[in-house]
C-alpha positions in Angstrom: 1.7 -2.2 -11.8 4.1 -4.3 -14.5 1.6 -4.6 -17.4 -0.9 -1.6 -17.3 0.7 -0.6 -20.4 1.0 -4.1 -22.4 4.5 -4.3 -21.0 6.2 -8.1 -20.9 5.8 -9.0 -17.4 9.4 -8.4 -14.8 11.3 -11.0 -13.8 12.9 -9.9 -10.5 14.2 -12.9 -8.9 14.3 -13.2 -5.0 12.8 -9.9 -3.1 16.0 -9.2 -1.1 16.1 -6.0 -1.0 14.6 -3.3 1.6 11.2 -2.3 1.8 10.7 1.1 -0.7 14.7 0.6 -1.9 14.2 1.9 -5.6 16.7 -0.3 -8.3 16.6 -0.1 -11.9 15.4 -2.5 -15.1 15.2 -2.4 -18.4 11.5 -3.8 -20.2 12.1 -5.4 -22.5 10.3 -6.8 -26.4 8.6 -9.9 -27.2 12.1 -10.3 -29.6 14.8 -9.4 -26.1 15.2 -5.9 -27.3 15.7 -2.8 -24.6 12.5 -0.8 -24.9 12.5 1.1 -21.8 14.7 2.0 -18.5 12.4 2.0 -15.3 13.0 2.5 -11.3 11.4 0.1 -9.9 10.1 0.2 -5.9 9.7 -3.0 -3.8 6.6 -3.1 -1.0 6.9 -6.4 0.4 4.0 -5.7 2.7 1.5 -5.8 -0.4 4.4 -7.4 -2.5 3.9 -5.3 -5.1 6.3 -3.6 -7.6 5.4 -0.9 -9.1 7.2 1.2 -11.9 8.7 4.6 -10.3 9.3 6.4 -13.6 10.6 6.1 -17.7 12.4 8.8 -17.8 15.7 6.8 -18.0 16.1 6.8 -21.8 16.3 3.6 -23.5 19.5 1.5 -24.8 20.4 1.7 -28.1 18.9 -0.9 -30.2 22.4 -2.4 -31.3 23.9 -2.6 -27.7 20.6 -4.7 -26.8 21.8 -7.2 -29.7 25.5 -6.6 -29.7 27.3 -9.8 -29.7 31.0 -11.6 -30.8 31.0 -14.3 -33.3 32.1 -16.9 -31.1 34.6 -19.3 -33.4 37.0 -21.8 -32.4 40.4 -22.9 -34.0 43.6 -26.0 -34.0 46.4 -24.7 -32.6 48.3 -28.7 -34.4 51.9 -29.0 -33.7 53.9 -31.7 -35.1 57.9 -32.1 -35.1 58.4 -28.0 -34.6 55.7 -26.9 -38.3 51.7 -26.1 -37.3 48.8 -27.0 -39.3 47.7 -24.3 -41.5 45.4 -24.6 -44.6 45.2 -21.0 -46.9 41.9 -19.6 -47.7 40.7 -17.3 -49.7 40.4 -13.5 -48.3 36.8 -11.9 -49.5 37.6 -8.7 -48.2 41.5 -8.2 -49.7 40.2 -9.3 -53.6 40.7 -13.2 -53.1 45.0 -13.1 -51.4 45.6 -16.4 -50.2 46.4 -16.2 -46.6 46.9 -18.6 -43.9 45.4 -19.4 -40.8 44.2 -22.5 -38.4 41.7 -24.8 -39.3 38.9 -22.3 -37.5 35.3 -22.2 -38.5 32.3 -20.9 -36.4 30.5 -22.6 -33.0 27.5 -24.5 -34.1 23.8 -24.5 -32.0 23.8 -28.1 -30.7 27.4 -28.9 -29.9 30.2 -27.9 -27.6 33.7 -25.9 -27.9 35.7 -29.0 -28.0 33.3 -30.5 -30.8 33.3 -27.8 -32.4 37.0 -27.6 -32.7 36.9 -31.3 -33.7 34.8 -31.0 -36.6 36.2 -27.5 -38.2 39.3 -29.5 -38.3 38.3 -32.2 -39.8 36.2 -30.0 -41.8 39.1 -27.6 -43.3 41.7 -29.7 -43.0 40.3 -33.9 -43.4 42.6 -34.5 -39.8 41.6 -36.0 -37.0 42.5 -33.6 -34.5 41.8 -34.5 -30.3 41.8 -31.5 -28.2 43.9 -31.8 -24.9 44.0 -28.0 -23.5 43.0 -25.0 -24.4 45.8 -22.5 -25.2 44.2 -19.4 -24.9 40.6 -16.8 -25.4 41.2 -13.8 -27.7 38.9 -11.2 -29.1 39.9 -9.2 -32.6 37.6 -7.0 -34.3 38.2 -7.2 -37.9 39.5 -4.0 -39.7 37.1 -3.8 -42.6 34.2 -5.9 -42.0 33.4 -4.3 -37.9 32.8 -7.7 -37.0 34.1 -8.5 -32.9 35.3 -12.5 -33.1 35.9 -14.5 -30.0 38.2 -17.4 -31.2 38.7 -20.2 -28.1 41.8 -21.7 -29.4 43.0 -25.7 -28.2 45.8 -27.7 -29.0 46.2 -31.3 -28.2 46.9 -34.8 -30.5 46.9 -34.9 -34.4 45.1 -38.4 -34.9 46.3 -38.5 -38.5 45.3 -37.5 -41.5 41.9 -39.3 -44.0 42.6 -40.1 -46.8 40.6 -38.9 -49.7 38.3 -36.4 -47.6 36.8 -33.6 -49.1 38.1 -30.6 -48.1 35.2 -27.4 -47.6 34.9 -25.8 -50.7 36.9 -21.9 -48.8 39.7 -24.1 -48.5 42.2 -23.9 -51.3 45.0 -26.5 -49.8 46.6 -26.7 -46.6 50.3 -25.8 -45.5 52.9 -27.7 -42.4 55.3 -24.4 -41.6 57.2 -23.4 -38.6 56.8 -20.1 -36.7 59.4 -18.2 -38.5 58.1 -19.4 -42.0 54.8 -17.9 -41.1 56.7 -14.7 -39.4 58.5 -14.5 -42.6 55.8 -14.9 -44.7 54.3 -11.6 -43.2 50.5 -10.2 -41.4 49.5 -9.9 -45.5 49.7 -14.0 -46.3 47.9 -13.9 -42.4 43.8 -14.2 -42.2 44.3 -12.6 -38.6 47.1 -11.8 -35.9 45.5 -14.1 -34.4 47.6 -16.7 -36.3 50.4 -15.9 -35.3 49.3 -15.3 -32.1 47.7 -18.3 -31.4 50.7 -20.3 -32.4 53.3 -18.0 -29.8 51.1 -19.0 -27.0 51.3 -22.6 -27.8 55.0 -21.6 -27.9 55.2 -20.0 -24.5 54.0 -22.7 -23.2 50.3 -21.8 -22.4 47.9 -24.3 -21.6 44.5 -24.7 -19.8 42.3 -27.0 -18.5 39.2 -28.1 -20.8 37.5 -28.2 -17.7 37.7 -24.5 -16.7 34.7 -24.8 -20.0 31.4 -25.5 -18.7 28.4 -26.3 -20.7 25.8 -25.7 -18.0 22.2 -27.2 -20.1 
């Protein structure tokens, strides 16, 4: 039974499987890394689950730990122009590029709260998200990092006078979609910058209650 060789006890959920049925399961270490794939056989009469085989190769450690970087972005429109920030692309020699006010989701906050915070920190503008524009996956060609971006649109409640921007921000700008296209891909932090604006202009809106934080 589990534990005879020092494995971490298995959590099997409800035992709704038939007598003698085989199932595969992962054995994990204390750091939640997959160390072994085993085949289990449950005997309901004795309420025992036996490890029948460990012949399967373990999942690669990199696969067990993989997860994308979750980011949020604000699509802020005013009179046909969009609020963008300018920053230095460290992977392209510090070249100035445009991006939406955006950043990483941090512990202890909802995704909407993260977007409000990032917009204020990077552009000094108060922002109230009212809808989700889209969810996007992009892999950085240089770093290989996978990003999962959630873009929100909403109401801009004005700029906070005198508020300092994040040190990495070089400035802010209000550009039309045509001006951003004319600047070219080299002036965009990623293809997601223009894609989010195009999706906004196409009328894509999803309710915020699509996102649930079950704590």
